[in-house]
C-alpha positions in Angstrom: -13.9 -9.7 -0.1 -11.9 -11.1 -3.1 -8.3 -12.1 -2.6 -5.6 -9.8 -4.1 -3.8 -11.5 -7.1 -0.1 -10.9 -6.2 1.1 -12.5 -9.5 -0.5 -9.9 -11.7 1.7 -6.9 -11.1 5.5 -6.8 -11.7 8.1 -4.4 -10.4 9.5 -1.8 -12.7 11.4 1.5 -12.7 10.7 5.0 -13.7 12.0 4.5 -17.3 9.9 1.4 -18.1 6.4 2.0 -16.8 4.0 -1.0 -16.8 0.5 -0.9 -18.2 -1.1 -0.7 -14.8 0.5 2.7 -14.1 -1.8 4.2 -16.8 -4.7 4.2 -14.4 -2.9 6.3 -11.8 -1.5 9.1 -14.0 -4.4 11.5 -13.6 -4.9 11.1 -9.8 -3.9 13.6 -7.2 -2.0 12.8 -4.0 -5.2 12.3 -1.9 -6.6 9.8 -4.4 -3.3 7.9 -4.7 -3.2 7.7 -0.9 -6.7 6.1 -0.9 -5.6 3.5 -3.5 -2.4 2.9 -1.4 -4.5 2.4 1.8 -6.8 0.0 0.0 -4.0 -2.1 -1.4 -2.2 -2.2 2.0 -5.4 -3.3 3.7 -5.9 -6.0 1.2 -2.3 -7.3 1.2 -2.0 -7.3 5.0 -5.6 -8.5 5.7 -7.1 -5.7 7.9 -10.1 -3.5 7.5 -9.5 -0.2 5.8 -11.4 1.6 8.6 -9.2 0.3 11.4 -5.5 -0.1 10.4 -3.2 -1.7 12.9 -1.2 0.5 15.3 2.6 0.4 15.1 4.3 -1.0 18.2 6.7 1.9 19.0 8.3 0.1 22.0 10.2 -2.2 19.7 12.2 0.7 18.3 12.6 2.6 21.6 16.2 3.5 22.6 15.2 4.2 26.2 16.5 1.9 28.9 14.0 0.8 31.6 
């Protein structure tokens, strides 16, 4: 699997959209979710079929 080039994209705001936003304009929410899941799996190096589980005990306010 090729590495994600993190230097390509730059941050922006709603008033100045970058050229890469053009490809996502016609997508519905489900398709955007699939793109988001792929980019997260590439950035954090896990397989898209088995994302890591969140450790909820870290944020627990219960006292043992």
